[in-house]
mmCIF file of the N, C-alpha and C atoms, coordinates in Angstrom:
data_MODEL
# 
_entry.id   MODEL 
# 
loop_
_atom_site.group_PDB 
_atom_site.id 
_atom_site.type_symbol 
_atom_site.label_atom_id 
_atom_site.label_alt_id 
_atom_site.label_comp_id 
_atom_site.label_asym_id 
_atom_site.label_entity_id 
_atom_site.label_seq_id 
_atom_site.pdbx_PDB_ins_code 
_atom_site.Cartn_x 
_atom_site.Cartn_y 
_atom_site.Cartn_z 
_atom_site.occupancy 
_atom_site.B_iso_or_equiv 
_atom_site.pdbx_formal_charge 
_atom_site.auth_seq_id 
_atom_site.auth_comp_id 
_atom_site.auth_asym_id 
_atom_site.auth_atom_id 
_atom_site.pdbx_PDB_model_num 
ATOM 1   N N  . MET A 1 1  ? -4.950 -11.725 140.981 1.00 0.00 ? 1  MET A N  1 
ATOM 2   C CA . MET A 1 1  ? -3.968 -11.069 140.086 1.00 0.00 ? 1  MET A CA 1 
ATOM 3   C C  . MET A 1 1  ? -2.758 -10.865 140.825 1.00 0.00 ? 1  MET A C  1 
ATOM 4   N N  . GLU A 1 2  ? -1.544 -11.083 140.106 1.00 0.00 ? 2  GLU A N  1 
ATOM 5   C CA . GLU A 1 2  ? -0.275 -10.848 140.862 1.00 0.00 ? 2  GLU A CA 1 
ATOM 6   C C  . GLU A 1 2  ? 0.036  -9.355  140.739 1.00 0.00 ? 2  GLU A C  1 
ATOM 7   N N  . ASP A 1 3  ? 0.727  -8.908  141.833 1.00 0.00 ? 3  ASP A N  1 
ATOM 8   C CA . ASP A 1 3  ? 1.167  -7.552  141.803 1.00 0.00 ? 3  ASP A CA 1 
ATOM 9   C C  . ASP A 1 3  ? 2.623  -7.386  141.190 1.00 0.00 ? 3  ASP A C  1 
ATOM 10  N N  . PRO A 1 4  ? 2.518  -6.666  139.997 1.00 0.00 ? 4  PRO A N  1 
ATOM 11  C CA . PRO A 1 4  ? 3.985  -6.467  139.299 1.00 0.00 ? 4  PRO A CA 1 
ATOM 12  C C  . PRO A 1 4  ? 4.897  -5.609  140.071 1.00 0.00 ? 4  PRO A C  1 
ATOM 13  N N  . THR A 1 5  ? 4.553  -5.015  141.189 1.00 0.00 ? 5  THR A N  1 
ATOM 14  C CA . THR A 1 5  ? 5.440  -4.099  141.871 1.00 0.00 ? 5  THR A CA 1 
ATOM 15  C C  . THR A 1 5  ? 6.296  -4.893  142.900 1.00 0.00 ? 5  THR A C  1 
ATOM 16  N N  . LYS A 1 6  ? 5.879  -6.194  143.098 1.00 0.00 ? 6  LYS A N  1 
ATOM 17  C CA . LYS A 1 6  ? 6.557  -7.015  144.135 1.00 0.00 ? 6  LYS A CA 1 
ATOM 18  C C  . LYS A 1 6  ? 8.011  -7.367  143.652 1.00 0.00 ? 6  LYS A C  1 
ATOM 19  N N  . PRO A 1 7  ? 8.955  -7.311  144.506 1.00 0.00 ? 7  PRO A N  1 
ATOM 20  C CA . PRO A 1 7  ? 10.300 -7.540  144.174 1.00 0.00 ? 7  PRO A CA 1 
ATOM 21  C C  . PRO A 1 7  ? 10.473 -9.054  143.602 1.00 0.00 ? 7  PRO A C  1 
ATOM 22  N N  . GLY A 1 8  ? 11.235 -8.972  142.442 1.00 0.00 ? 8  GLY A N  1 
ATOM 23  C CA . GLY A 1 8  ? 11.607 -10.465 141.821 1.00 0.00 ? 8  GLY A CA 1 
ATOM 24  C C  . GLY A 1 8  ? 10.586 -10.727 140.761 1.00 0.00 ? 8  GLY A C  1 
ATOM 25  N N  . LYS A 1 9  ? 9.548  -10.248 140.619 1.00 0.00 ? 9  LYS A N  1 
ATOM 26  C CA . LYS A 1 9  ? 8.594  -10.537 139.533 1.00 0.00 ? 9  LYS A CA 1 
ATOM 27  C C  . LYS A 1 9  ? 8.997  -9.991  138.159 1.00 0.00 ? 9  LYS A C  1 
ATOM 28  N N  . ASN A 1 10 ? 9.639  -8.883  138.113 1.00 0.00 ? 10 ASN A N  1 
ATOM 29  C CA . ASN A 1 10 ? 10.069 -8.304  136.745 1.00 0.00 ? 10 ASN A CA 1 
ATOM 30  C C  . ASN A 1 10 ? 11.513 -8.599  136.408 1.00 0.00 ? 10 ASN A C  1 
ATOM 31  N N  . ASN A 1 11 ? 12.232 -9.272  137.257 1.00 0.00 ? 11 ASN A N  1 
ATOM 32  C CA . ASN A 1 11 ? 13.579 -9.418  137.092 1.00 0.00 ? 11 ASN A CA 1 
ATOM 33  C C  . ASN A 1 11 ? 13.907 -10.253 135.971 1.00 0.00 ? 11 ASN A C  1 
ATOM 34  N N  . ASN A 1 12 ? 13.130 -11.263 135.511 1.00 0.00 ? 12 ASN A N  1 
ATOM 35  C CA . ASN A 1 12 ? 13.313 -12.106 134.337 1.00 0.00 ? 12 ASN A CA 1 
ATOM 36  C C  . ASN A 1 12 ? 13.169 -11.308 133.030 1.00 0.00 ? 12 ASN A C  1 
ATOM 37  N N  . SER A 1 13 ? 12.219 -10.469 133.023 1.00 0.00 ? 13 SER A N  1 
ATOM 38  C CA . SER A 1 13 ? 12.026 -9.699  131.850 1.00 0.00 ? 13 SER A CA 1 
ATOM 39  C C  . SER A 1 13 ? 13.119 -8.635  131.614 1.00 0.00 ? 13 SER A C  1 
ATOM 40  N N  . VAL A 1 14 ? 13.557 -8.080  132.778 1.00 0.00 ? 14 VAL A N  1 
ATOM 41  C CA . VAL A 1 14 ? 14.484 -7.079  132.583 1.00 0.00 ? 14 VAL A CA 1 
ATOM 42  C C  . VAL A 1 14 ? 15.981 -7.771  132.259 1.00 0.00 ? 14 VAL A C  1 
ATOM 43  N N  . GLY A 1 15 ? 16.158 -8.849  132.832 1.00 0.00 ? 15 GLY A N  1 
ATOM 44  C CA . GLY A 1 15 ? 17.317 -9.634  132.432 1.00 0.00 ? 15 GLY A CA 1 
ATOM 45  C C  . GLY A 1 15 ? 17.406 -10.098 130.961 1.00 0.00 ? 15 GLY A C  1 
ATOM 46  N N  . LYS A 1 16 ? 16.219 -10.433 130.478 1.00 0.00 ? 16 LYS A N  1 
ATOM 47  C CA . LYS A 1 16 ? 16.030 -10.848 129.187 1.00 0.00 ? 16 LYS A CA 1 
ATOM 48  C C  . LYS A 1 16 ? 16.297 -9.735  128.230 1.00 0.00 ? 16 LYS A C  1 
ATOM 49  N N  . ALA A 1 17 ? 15.691 -8.543  128.586 1.00 0.00 ? 17 ALA A N  1 
ATOM 50  C CA . ALA A 1 17 ? 15.976 -7.251  127.694 1.00 0.00 ? 17 ALA A CA 1 
ATOM 51  C C  . ALA A 1 17 ? 17.402 -6.886  127.606 1.00 0.00 ? 17 ALA A C  1 
ATOM 52  N N  . VAL A 1 18 ? 18.112 -6.957  128.785 1.00 0.00 ? 18 VAL A N  1 
ATOM 53  C CA . VAL A 1 18 ? 19.628 -6.671  129.026 1.00 0.00 ? 18 VAL A CA 1 
ATOM 54  C C  . VAL A 1 18 ? 20.353 -7.654  128.121 1.00 0.00 ? 18 VAL A C  1 
ATOM 55  N N  . ALA A 1 19 ? 19.875 -9.014  128.083 1.00 0.00 ? 19 ALA A N  1 
ATOM 56  C CA . ALA A 1 19 ? 20.603 -9.891  127.294 1.00 0.00 ? 19 ALA A CA 1 
ATOM 57  C C  . ALA A 1 19 ? 20.481 -9.699  125.788 1.00 0.00 ? 19 ALA A C  1 
ATOM 58  N N  . VAL A 1 20 ? 19.356 -9.363  125.406 1.00 0.00 ? 20 VAL A N  1 
ATOM 59  C CA . VAL A 1 20 ? 18.999 -9.074  123.953 1.00 0.00 ? 20 VAL A CA 1 
ATOM 60  C C  . VAL A 1 20 ? 19.774 -7.849  123.456 1.00 0.00 ? 20 VAL A C  1 
ATOM 61  N N  . VAL A 1 21 ? 19.720 -6.808  124.272 1.00 0.00 ? 21 VAL A N  1 
ATOM 62  C CA . VAL A 1 21 ? 20.431 -5.627  123.936 1.00 0.00 ? 21 VAL A CA 1 
ATOM 63  C C  . VAL A 1 21 ? 21.950 -5.855  123.768 1.00 0.00 ? 21 VAL A C  1 
ATOM 64  N N  . THR A 1 22 ? 22.560 -6.568  124.786 1.00 0.00 ? 22 THR A N  1 
ATOM 65  C CA . THR A 1 22 ? 23.846 -6.940  124.776 1.00 0.00 ? 22 THR A CA 1 
ATOM 66  C C  . THR A 1 22 ? 24.118 -7.841  123.514 1.00 0.00 ? 22 THR A C  1 
ATOM 67  N N  . ALA A 1 23 ? 23.367 -8.885  123.242 1.00 0.00 ? 23 ALA A N  1 
ATOM 68  C CA . ALA A 1 23 ? 23.601 -9.641  122.080 1.00 0.00 ? 23 ALA A CA 1 
ATOM 69  C C  . ALA A 1 23 ? 23.541 -8.848  120.690 1.00 0.00 ? 23 ALA A C  1 
ATOM 70  N N  . LEU A 1 24 ? 22.665 -7.842  120.783 1.00 0.00 ? 24 LEU A N  1 
ATOM 71  C CA . LEU A 1 24 ? 22.522 -7.124  119.531 1.00 0.00 ? 24 LEU A CA 1 
ATOM 72  C C  . LEU A 1 24 ? 23.851 -6.295  119.241 1.00 0.00 ? 24 LEU A C  1 
ATOM 73  N N  . GLY A 1 25 ? 24.306 -5.626  120.320 1.00 0.00 ? 25 GLY A N  1 
ATOM 74  C CA . GLY A 1 25 ? 25.443 -4.808  120.204 1.00 0.00 ? 25 GLY A CA 1 
ATOM 75  C C  . GLY A 1 25 ? 26.720 -5.685  119.827 1.00 0.00 ? 25 GLY A C  1 
ATOM 76  N N  . MET A 1 26 ? 26.873 -6.891  120.604 1.00 0.00 ? 26 MET A N  1 
ATOM 77  C CA . MET A 1 26 ? 28.127 -7.746  120.295 1.00 0.00 ? 26 MET A CA 1 
ATOM 78  C C  . MET A 1 26 ? 27.983 -8.292  118.911 1.00 0.00 ? 26 MET A C  1 
ATOM 79  N N  . ASN A 1 27 ? 26.882 -8.760  118.504 1.00 0.00 ? 27 ASN A N  1 
ATOM 80  C CA . ASN A 1 27 ? 26.600 -9.283  117.126 1.00 0.00 ? 27 ASN A CA 1 
ATOM 81  C C  . ASN A 1 27 ? 27.105 -8.263  116.048 1.00 0.00 ? 27 ASN A C  1 
ATOM 82  N N  . PHE A 1 28 ? 26.673 -7.068  116.220 1.00 0.00 ? 28 PHE A N  1 
ATOM 83  C CA . PHE A 1 28 ? 26.966 -6.051  115.184 1.00 0.00 ? 28 PHE A CA 1 
ATOM 84  C C  . PHE A 1 28 ? 28.541 -5.709  115.348 1.00 0.00 ? 28 PHE A C  1 
ATOM 85  N N  . ALA A 1 29 ? 29.101 -5.557  116.461 1.00 0.00 ? 29 ALA A N  1 
ATOM 86  C CA . ALA A 1 29 ? 30.516 -5.312  116.644 1.00 0.00 ? 29 ALA A CA 1 
ATOM 87  C C  . ALA A 1 29 ? 31.341 -6.395  116.138 1.00 0.00 ? 29 ALA A C  1 
ATOM 88  N N  . VAL A 1 30 ? 30.969 -7.644  116.485 1.00 0.00 ? 30 VAL A N  1 
ATOM 89  C CA . VAL A 1 30 ? 31.923 -8.693  115.965 1.00 0.00 ? 30 VAL A CA 1 
ATOM 90  C C  . VAL A 1 30 ? 31.826 -8.819  114.495 1.00 0.00 ? 30 VAL A C  1 
ATOM 91  N N  . CYS A 1 31 ? 30.683 -8.665  113.846 1.00 0.00 ? 31 CYS A N  1 
ATOM 92  C CA . CYS A 1 31 ? 30.554 -8.672  112.343 1.00 0.00 ? 31 CYS A CA 1 
ATOM 93  C C  . CYS A 1 31 ? 31.352 -7.546  111.825 1.00 0.00 ? 31 CYS A C  1 
ATOM 94  N N  . ALA A 1 32 ? 31.170 -6.363  112.282 1.00 0.00 ? 32 ALA A N  1 
ATOM 95  C CA . ALA A 1 32 ? 31.989 -5.230  111.693 1.00 0.00 ? 32 ALA A CA 1 
ATOM 96  C C  . ALA A 1 32 ? 33.504 -5.440  111.811 1.00 0.00 ? 32 ALA A C  1 
ATOM 97  N N  . VAL A 1 33 ? 34.054 -5.879  113.023 1.00 0.00 ? 33 VAL A N  1 
ATOM 98  C CA . VAL A 1 33 ? 35.469 -6.128  113.176 1.00 0.00 ? 33 VAL A CA 1 
ATOM 99  C C  . VAL A 1 33 ? 35.867 -7.391  112.387 1.00 0.00 ? 33 VAL A C  1 
ATOM 100 N N  . GLY A 1 34 ? 34.966 -8.286  112.202 1.00 0.00 ? 34 GLY A N  1 
ATOM 101 C CA . GLY A 1 34 ? 35.316 -9.463  111.532 1.00 0.00 ? 34 GLY A CA 1 
ATOM 102 C C  . GLY A 1 34 ? 35.521 -8.956  109.830 1.00 0.00 ? 34 GLY A C  1 
ATOM 103 N N  . GLY A 1 35 ? 34.597 -8.128  109.417 1.00 0.00 ? 35 GLY A N  1 
ATOM 104 C CA . GLY A 1 35 ? 34.645 -7.601  108.172 1.00 0.00 ? 35 GLY A CA 1 
ATOM 105 C C  . GLY A 1 35 ? 35.983 -6.772  107.973 1.00 0.00 ? 35 GLY A C  1 
ATOM 106 N N  . TYR A 1 36 ? 36.331 -6.100  108.865 1.00 0.00 ? 36 TYR A N  1 
ATOM 107 C CA . TYR A 1 36 ? 37.657 -5.322  108.873 1.00 0.00 ? 36 TYR A CA 1 
ATOM 108 C C  . TYR A 1 36 ? 38.777 -6.411  108.622 1.00 0.00 ? 36 TYR A C  1 
ATOM 109 N N  . PHE A 1 37 ? 38.827 -7.353  109.307 1.00 0.00 ? 37 PHE A N  1 
ATOM 110 C CA . PHE A 1 37 ? 39.807 -8.326  109.185 1.00 0.00 ? 37 PHE A CA 1 
ATOM 111 C C  . PHE A 1 37 ? 39.833 -9.068  107.886 1.00 0.00 ? 37 PHE A C  1 
ATOM 112 N N  . LEU A 1 38 ? 38.628 -9.312  107.459 1.00 0.00 ? 38 LEU A N  1 
ATOM 113 C CA . LEU A 1 38 ? 38.440 -10.018 106.074 1.00 0.00 ? 38 LEU A CA 1 
ATOM 114 C C  . LEU A 1 38 ? 38.887 -9.013  105.036 1.00 0.00 ? 38 LEU A C  1 
ATOM 115 N N  . GLY A 1 39 ? 38.581 -7.687  105.130 1.00 0.00 ? 39 GLY A N  1 
ATOM 116 C CA . GLY A 1 39 ? 39.006 -6.749  104.295 1.00 0.00 ? 39 GLY A CA 1 
ATOM 117 C C  . GLY A 1 39 ? 40.587 -6.630  104.081 1.00 0.00 ? 39 GLY A C  1 
ATOM 118 N N  . THR A 1 40 ? 41.160 -6.574  105.380 1.00 0.00 ? 40 THR A N  1 
ATOM 119 C CA . THR A 1 40 ? 42.734 -6.547  105.360 1.00 0.00 ? 40 THR A CA 1 
ATOM 120 C C  . THR A 1 40 ? 43.249 -7.876  104.631 1.00 0.00 ? 40 THR A C  1 
ATOM 121 N N  . TRP A 1 41 ? 42.726 -8.846  104.893 1.00 0.00 ? 41 TRP A N  1 
ATOM 122 C CA . TRP A 1 41 ? 43.186 -10.086 104.124 1.00 0.00 ? 41 TRP A CA 1 
ATOM 123 C C  . TRP A 1 41 ? 42.928 -9.971  102.627 1.00 0.00 ? 41 TRP A C  1 
ATOM 124 N N  . MET A 1 42 ? 41.826 -9.448  102.180 1.00 0.00 ? 42 MET A N  1 
ATOM 125 C CA . MET A 1 42 ? 41.557 -9.066  100.771 1.00 0.00 ? 42 MET A CA 1 
ATOM 126 C C  . MET A 1 42 ? 42.517 -8.085  100.317 1.00 0.00 ? 42 MET A C  1 
ATOM 127 N N  . ASP A 1 43 ? 42.910 -7.141  100.993 1.00 0.00 ? 43 ASP A N  1 
ATOM 128 C CA . ASP A 1 43 ? 43.781 -6.108  100.460 1.00 0.00 ? 43 ASP A CA 1 
ATOM 129 C C  . ASP A 1 43 ? 45.171 -6.661  100.363 1.00 0.00 ? 43 ASP A C  1 
ATOM 130 N N  . LYS A 1 44 ? 45.562 -7.593  101.291 1.00 0.00 ? 44 LYS A N  1 
ATOM 131 C CA . LYS A 1 44 ? 46.972 -8.283  101.178 1.00 0.00 ? 44 LYS A CA 1 
ATOM 132 C C  . LYS A 1 44 ? 46.914 -9.203  99.877  1.00 0.00 ? 44 LYS A C  1 
ATOM 133 N N  . LEU A 1 45 ? 45.768 -9.792  99.652  1.00 0.00 ? 45 LEU A N  1 
ATOM 134 C CA . LEU A 1 45 ? 45.776 -10.832 98.545  1.00 0.00 ? 45 LEU A CA 1 
ATOM 135 C C  . LEU A 1 45 ? 45.564 -10.092 97.322  1.00 0.00 ? 45 LEU A C  1 
ATOM 136 N N  . TRP A 1 46 ? 44.535 -9.173  97.147  1.00 0.00 ? 46 TRP A N  1 
ATOM 137 C CA . TRP A 1 46 ? 44.304 -8.733  95.754  1.00 0.00 ? 46 TRP A CA 1 
ATOM 138 C C  . TRP A 1 46 ? 44.390 -7.148  95.525  1.00 0.00 ? 46 TRP A C  1 
ATOM 139 N N  . PHE A 1 47 ? 43.761 -6.431  96.430  1.00 0.00 ? 47 PHE A N  1 
ATOM 140 C CA . PHE A 1 47 ? 43.645 -5.023  96.091  1.00 0.00 ? 47 PHE A CA 1 
ATOM 141 C C  . PHE A 1 47 ? 44.787 -4.109  96.388  1.00 0.00 ? 47 PHE A C  1 
ATOM 142 N N  . LYS A 1 48 ? 45.318 -4.211  97.583  1.00 0.00 ? 48 LYS A N  1 
ATOM 143 C CA . LYS A 1 48 ? 46.510 -3.465  98.051  1.00 0.00 ? 48 LYS A CA 1 
ATOM 144 C C  . LYS A 1 48 ? 46.366 -1.958  97.960  1.00 0.00 ? 48 LYS A C  1 
ATOM 145 N N  . ASN A 1 49 ? 45.087 -1.483  98.022  1.00 0.00 ? 49 ASN A N  1 
ATOM 146 C CA . ASN A 1 49 ? 44.895 0.004   97.976  1.00 0.00 ? 49 ASN A CA 1 
ATOM 147 C C  . ASN A 1 49 ? 43.867 0.414   99.090  1.00 0.00 ? 49 ASN A C  1 
ATOM 148 N N  . GLY A 1 50 ? 43.324 -0.391  99.928  1.00 0.00 ? 50 GLY A N  1 
ATOM 149 C CA . GLY A 1 50 ? 42.292 -0.161  100.841 1.00 0.00 ? 50 GLY A CA 1 
ATOM 150 C C  . GLY A 1 50 ? 41.020 -0.468  100.478 1.00 0.00 ? 50 GLY A C  1 
ATOM 151 N N  . LEU A 1 51 ? 40.710 -0.830  99.281  1.00 0.00 ? 51 LEU A N  1 
ATOM 152 C CA . LEU A 1 51 ? 39.478 -1.130  98.668  1.00 0.00 ? 51 LEU A CA 1 
ATOM 153 C C  . LEU A 1 51 ? 38.887 -2.413  99.463  1.00 0.00 ? 51 LEU A C  1 
ATOM 154 N N  . GLY A 1 52 ? 39.737 -3.398  99.680  1.00 0.00 ? 52 GLY A N  1 
ATOM 155 C CA . GLY A 1 52 ? 39.337 -4.504  100.431 1.00 0.00 ? 52 GLY A CA 1 
ATOM 156 C C  . GLY A 1 52 ? 38.809 -4.212  101.784 1.00 0.00 ? 52 GLY A C  1 
ATOM 157 N N  . ILE A 1 53 ? 39.542 -3.441  102.568 1.00 0.00 ? 53 ILE A N  1 
ATOM 158 C CA . ILE A 1 53 ? 38.997 -3.080  103.925 1.00 0.00 ? 53 ILE A CA 1 
ATOM 159 C C  . ILE A 1 53 ? 37.668 -2.502  103.870 1.00 0.00 ? 53 ILE A C  1 
ATOM 160 N N  . GLY A 1 54 ? 37.400 -1.468  102.936 1.00 0.00 ? 54 GLY A N  1 
ATOM 161 C CA . GLY A 1 54 ? 36.108 -0.946  102.617 1.00 0.00 ? 54 GLY A CA 1 
ATOM 162 C C  . GLY A 1 54 ? 35.121 -1.885  102.362 1.00 0.00 ? 54 GLY A C  1 
ATOM 163 N N  . LEU A 1 55 ? 35.266 -2.871  101.441 1.00 0.00 ? 55 LEU A N  1 
ATOM 164 C CA . LEU A 1 55 ? 34.351 -3.872  101.133 1.00 0.00 ? 55 LEU A CA 1 
ATOM 165 C C  . LEU A 1 55 ? 34.133 -4.847  102.314 1.00 0.00 ? 55 LEU A C  1 
ATOM 166 N N  . GLY A 1 56 ? 35.256 -5.171  102.967 1.00 0.00 ? 56 GLY A N  1 
ATOM 167 C CA . GLY A 1 56 ? 35.204 -6.102  104.064 1.00 0.00 ? 56 GLY A CA 1 
ATOM 168 C C  . GLY A 1 56 ? 34.258 -5.541  105.191 1.00 0.00 ? 56 GLY A C  1 
ATOM 169 N N  . VAL A 1 57 ? 34.425 -4.198  105.575 1.00 0.00 ? 57 VAL A N  1 
ATOM 170 C CA . VAL A 1 57 ? 33.606 -3.497  106.539 1.00 0.00 ? 57 VAL A CA 1 
ATOM 171 C C  . VAL A 1 57 ? 32.178 -3.415  106.149 1.00 0.00 ? 57 VAL A C  1 
ATOM 172 N N  . LEU A 1 58 ? 31.924 -3.162  104.805 1.00 0.00 ? 58 LEU A N  1 
ATOM 173 C CA . LEU A 1 58 ? 30.533 -3.154  104.255 1.00 0.00 ? 58 LEU A CA 1 
ATOM 174 C C  . LEU A 1 58 ? 29.765 -4.595  104.495 1.00 0.00 ? 58 LEU A C  1 
ATOM 175 N N  . ILE A 1 59 ? 30.528 -5.610  104.123 1.00 0.00 ? 59 ILE A N  1 
ATOM 176 C CA . ILE A 1 59 ? 30.166 -6.946  104.262 1.00 0.00 ? 59 ILE A CA 1 
ATOM 177 C C  . ILE A 1 59 ? 29.826 -7.192  105.681 1.00 0.00 ? 59 ILE A C  1 
ATOM 178 N N  . GLY A 1 60 ? 30.734 -6.900  106.596 1.00 0.00 ? 60 GLY A N  1 
ATOM 179 C CA . GLY A 1 60 ? 30.592 -7.152  108.044 1.00 0.00 ? 60 GLY A CA 1 
ATOM 180 C C  . GLY A 1 60 ? 29.325 -6.391  108.608 1.00 0.00 ? 60 GLY A C  1 
ATOM 181 N N  . ILE A 1 61 ? 29.159 -5.109  108.064 1.00 0.00 ? 61 ILE A N  1 
ATOM 182 C CA . ILE A 1 61 ? 27.944 -4.329  108.462 1.00 0.00 ? 61 ILE A CA 1 
ATOM 183 C C  . ILE A 1 61 ? 26.752 -5.029  108.046 1.00 0.00 ? 61 ILE A C  1 
ATOM 184 N N  . ALA A 1 62 ? 26.624 -5.449  106.739 1.00 0.00 ? 62 ALA A N  1 
ATOM 185 C CA . ALA A 1 62 ? 25.521 -6.159  106.273 1.00 0.00 ? 62 ALA A CA 1 
ATOM 186 C C  . ALA A 1 62 ? 25.191 -7.516  107.095 1.00 0.00 ? 62 ALA A C  1 
ATOM 187 N N  . ALA A 1 63 ? 26.409 -8.255  107.373 1.00 0.00 ? 63 ALA A N  1 
ATOM 188 C CA . ALA A 1 63 ? 26.074 -9.409  108.072 1.00 0.00 ? 63 ALA A CA 1 
ATOM 189 C C  . ALA A 1 63 ? 25.521 -9.127  109.540 1.00 0.00 ? 63 ALA A C  1 
ATOM 190 N N  . GLY A 1 64 ? 26.002 -8.014  110.073 1.00 0.00 ? 64 GLY A N  1 
ATOM 191 C CA . GLY A 1 64 ? 25.673 -7.627  111.449 1.00 0.00 ? 64 GLY A CA 1 
ATOM 192 C C  . GLY A 1 64 ? 24.073 -7.279  111.458 1.00 0.00 ? 64 GLY A C  1 
ATOM 193 N N  . ILE A 1 65 ? 23.623 -6.512  110.452 1.00 0.00 ? 65 ILE A N  1 
ATOM 194 C CA . ILE A 1 65 ? 22.307 -6.232  110.270 1.00 0.00 ? 65 ILE A CA 1 
ATOM 195 C C  . ILE A 1 65 ? 21.385 -7.401  110.009 1.00 0.00 ? 65 ILE A C  1 
ATOM 196 N N  . LEU A 1 66 ? 21.830 -8.380  109.219 1.00 0.00 ? 66 LEU A N  1 
ATOM 197 C CA . LEU A 1 66 ? 21.157 -9.597  108.943 1.00 0.00 ? 66 LEU A CA 1 
ATOM 198 C C  . LEU A 1 66 ? 20.901 -10.425 110.326 1.00 0.00 ? 66 LEU A C  1 
ATOM 199 N N  . GLY A 1 67 ? 22.087 -10.439 111.155 1.00 0.00 ? 67 GLY A N  1 
ATOM 200 C CA . GLY A 1 67 ? 22.035 -11.163 112.412 1.00 0.00 ? 67 GLY A CA 1 
ATOM 201 C C  . GLY A 1 67 ? 21.249 -10.509 113.401 1.00 0.00 ? 67 GLY A C  1 
ATOM 202 N N  . ILE A 1 68 ? 21.057 -9.204  113.437 1.00 0.00 ? 68 ILE A N  1 
ATOM 203 C CA . ILE A 1 68 ? 20.252 -8.223  114.222 1.00 0.00 ? 68 ILE A CA 1 
ATOM 204 C C  . ILE A 1 68 ? 18.656 -8.643  113.907 1.00 0.00 ? 68 ILE A C  1 
ATOM 205 N N  . VAL A 1 69 ? 18.426 -8.702  112.659 1.00 0.00 ? 69 VAL A N  1 
ATOM 206 C CA . VAL A 1 69 ? 17.044 -8.962  112.158 1.00 0.00 ? 69 VAL A CA 1 
ATOM 207 C C  . VAL A 1 69 ? 16.606 -10.406 112.648 1.00 0.00 ? 69 VAL A C  1 
ATOM 208 N N  . ALA A 1 70 ? 17.547 -11.306 112.427 1.00 0.00 ? 70 ALA A N  1 
ATOM 209 C CA . ALA A 1 70 ? 17.210 -12.766 112.885 1.00 0.00 ? 70 ALA A CA 1 
ATOM 210 C C  . ALA A 1 70 ? 17.109 -12.825 114.294 1.00 0.00 ? 70 ALA A C  1 
ATOM 211 N N  . LEU A 1 71 ? 17.829 -12.109 115.177 1.00 0.00 ? 71 LEU A N  1 
ATOM 212 C CA . LEU A 1 71 ? 17.748 -12.225 116.471 1.00 0.00 ? 71 LEU A CA 1 
ATOM 213 C C  . LEU A 1 71 ? 16.435 -11.583 116.987 1.00 0.00 ? 71 LEU A C  1 
ATOM 214 N N  . ILE A 1 72 ? 16.042 -10.516 116.488 1.00 0.00 ? 72 ILE A N  1 
ATOM 215 C CA . ILE A 1 72 ? 14.876 -9.878  116.864 1.00 0.00 ? 72 ILE A CA 1 
ATOM 216 C C  . ILE A 1 72 ? 13.641 -10.648 116.429 1.00 0.00 ? 72 ILE A C  1 
ATOM 217 N N  . LYS A 1 73 ? 13.818 -11.398 115.250 1.00 0.00 ? 73 LYS A N  1 
ATOM 218 C CA . LYS A 1 73 ? 12.656 -12.233 114.931 1.00 0.00 ? 73 LYS A CA 1 
ATOM 219 C C  . LYS A 1 73 ? 12.561 -13.398 115.797 1.00 0.00 ? 73 LYS A C  1 
ATOM 220 N N  . SER A 1 74 ? 13.710 -13.854 116.244 1.00 0.00 ? 74 SER A N  1 
ATOM 221 C CA . SER A 1 74 ? 13.636 -15.111 117.200 1.00 0.00 ? 74 SER A CA 1 
ATOM 222 C C  . SER A 1 74 ? 13.051 -14.755 118.543 1.00 0.00 ? 74 SER A C  1 
ATOM 223 N N  . VAL A 1 75 ? 13.405 -13.471 119.060 1.00 0.00 ? 75 VAL A N  1 
ATOM 224 C CA . VAL A 1 75 ? 12.939 -13.030 120.257 1.00 0.00 ? 75 VAL A CA 1 
ATOM 225 C C  . VAL A 1 75 ? 11.479 -12.629 120.401 1.00 0.00 ? 75 VAL A C  1 
ATOM 226 N N  . VAL A 1 76 ? 10.850 -11.994 119.205 1.00 0.00 ? 76 VAL A N  1 
ATOM 227 C CA . VAL A 1 76 ? 9.680  -11.449 119.059 1.00 0.00 ? 76 VAL A CA 1 
ATOM 228 C C  . VAL A 1 76 ? 8.810  -12.777 118.747 1.00 0.00 ? 76 VAL A C  1 
ATOM 229 N N  . GLY A 1 77 ? 9.283  -13.725 118.151 1.00 0.00 ? 77 GLY A N  1 
ATOM 230 C CA . GLY A 1 77 ? 8.572  -15.034 117.899 1.00 0.00 ? 77 GLY A CA 1 
ATOM 231 C C  . GLY A 1 77 ? 7.994  -14.924 116.428 1.00 0.00 ? 77 GLY A C  1 
ATOM 232 N N  . GLY A 1 78 ? 8.676  -14.099 115.636 1.00 0.00 ? 78 GLY A N  1 
ATOM 233 C CA . GLY A 1 78 ? 8.170  -14.104 114.117 1.00 0.00 ? 78 GLY A CA 1 
ATOM 234 C C  . GLY A 1 78 ? 8.900  -15.093 113.270 1.00 0.00 ? 78 GLY A C  1 
ATOM 235 N N  . ASN A 1 79 ? 9.064  -16.387 113.617 1.00 0.00 ? 79 ASN A N  1 
ATOM 236 C CA . ASN A 1 79 ? 9.848  -17.249 112.771 1.00 0.00 ? 79 ASN A CA 1 
ATOM 237 C C  . ASN A 1 79 ? 8.816  -18.020 111.823 1.00 0.00 ? 79 ASN A C  1 
ATOM 238 N N  . ASN A 1 80 ? 7.947  -17.315 111.313 1.00 0.00 ? 80 ASN A N  1 
ATOM 239 C CA . ASN A 1 80 ? 7.068  -17.910 110.360 1.00 0.00 ? 80 ASN A CA 1 
ATOM 240 C C  . ASN A 1 80 ? 7.452  -17.548 108.881 1.00 0.00 ? 80 ASN A C  1 
ATOM 241 N N  . GLY A 1 81 ? 8.557  -17.016 108.624 1.00 0.00 ? 81 GLY A N  1 
ATOM 242 C CA . GLY A 1 81 ? 9.108  -16.949 107.267 1.00 0.00 ? 81 GLY A CA 1 
ATOM 243 C C  . GLY A 1 81 ? 8.990  -15.519 106.948 1.00 0.00 ? 81 GLY A C  1 
# 
């Protein structure tokens, strides 16, 4: 049986966890900011009163949540539908 307290044995799982948490945060942030820019464009094109920014941010948040769920499913291994 391997000793989990030996140096270098847990580094892979710690690195994986850090990468997943970073990817989750970046995914959500990029989607929210992208939604803001989408909303700004929609405001210039149609609404002109701030409604587009609100809708865009909500769309970005929804996309971020869906991306987070997909990433978690792929990491956990729940890709069976």
